[in-house]
N, C-alpha and C positions, 0 to 999 in steps of 0.2 A: 786324310790318312795320318799326317804329321800330328794333328791335334789328338787323335785317338792314341797315338804312341805316347804322347806327353801325359795324357790322363792315366794310361797304364803304368808308366814309370812313377807317377805321383802316388797312385794307389798302392803300388808295391812298397814305395818308401814309407808311406803312412802305416801300412801294415807291419813293416819291419820295425818301425819305431814303437808302435803301440804294443806289439807282442813281446818286445824286449823288456817292458816294464814289469816289475815284480815287487810286491810289497810283502814283507815278512810280517805276518800278523801273529802276535804272541797272545794267546788266550790263556787266562788263568785256568787251573784245574776246575772241572765242573763236577761238584759233588753229586749232582743229580743225573749225570750222564750214565747210560748203561755201562757197566764195567767191561773192559777188554780182558782177554785171557792173558795173564802175566805169570811168568815163571820166576819163582824165587831165586833159583840158582843161576838161571840164564839172564834174567833181566835186572833183578834187584841186587844180587851179590856183587856184580861188577860196579854198580854205583857205590855200594858200601866200600868196596876195595879201594876205589880211587878217591873218594871224598870223605870217608868216615874212619875206616879201620887203619888209621895212621898212628905213628908214635905220638904219645901224649894226648891222643883224642880217644877213639873207641877201639884201639888196637889192644893186643895183650898187655895187661898191666895198666890200662888206661881207665877211662870213665865207663860206667855202665850205661847202656848195654855194650858188651864187647861184640864188635861186628866183624870179626875175622870169619873166614869161610867155615871154619870148623865149629864156631860157637854162635854165630849170629842168629840163626833161626830159633834155637832154644832160648837164647838171651832175650829176644824180642817177645816171644810168646809167654815165657814163664815170668818175665819181669814186669808184665802189665803194660807194656808199651804199645800193644795192639788191642783194639776193641772192635771185634767183628760184629757186635750188636749195633753199635753206632760208630761206623768207620771214621767219620769226621771228628770224633772225640778221641781218637787214638793219639797217644802222646807222640808217637813216631810221626804221624801225619801233621799234627799241629806244629811240631818243632820245625819241620822242613818247609811247611807251607807258609809259616810266619817269617821265614828267613833267619830264624835263630840258629839253625844248624844247616849245613856246616858253617863254622865261623869264617871260613875263607870266602864265602859268598853263597847266595841262594842258588839252589839247584835249578836247572832248566825246568820249565813248566811241564814238559813231556815226562820227565823223570818223576816229578811230584805226582802227576796223574797216574803213573804206573804204580807207585806206592799205594795210592788211594784205591786203585782198581784191585790190586792184590789183596788188600784188606777186605774190600767189598765182596770178593769171591770166596771169602772164608779163610784167608791167609794160609793156603796150602803149602806144604813142604815139597815143592816140585822143582 
């Protein structure tokens, strides 16, 4: 009976230790993955607001494209920064995927994938 209890305690201990392990796997954006539904205003604009549309960068009076909430969509589409025919050739995607933008550091992979997915679904103004 005592041996059975020891085995039970050891099994619980091993289970507790192994289920507590977690590895954060960062995968690069997959240009061949089926695109997820992405909202320009709800998903992308917040990224632009915090990482791009700042003073001296892509805010009002800054570098093109201007990525403030009132101008970003038109600036991206009319300025040739988005290529819906070949999404991976979009200037917007290439700049953030290569880590050239933002200059403060590369965006998280999940955000880069959202940009690519948005372009792949036709870059809607949603």
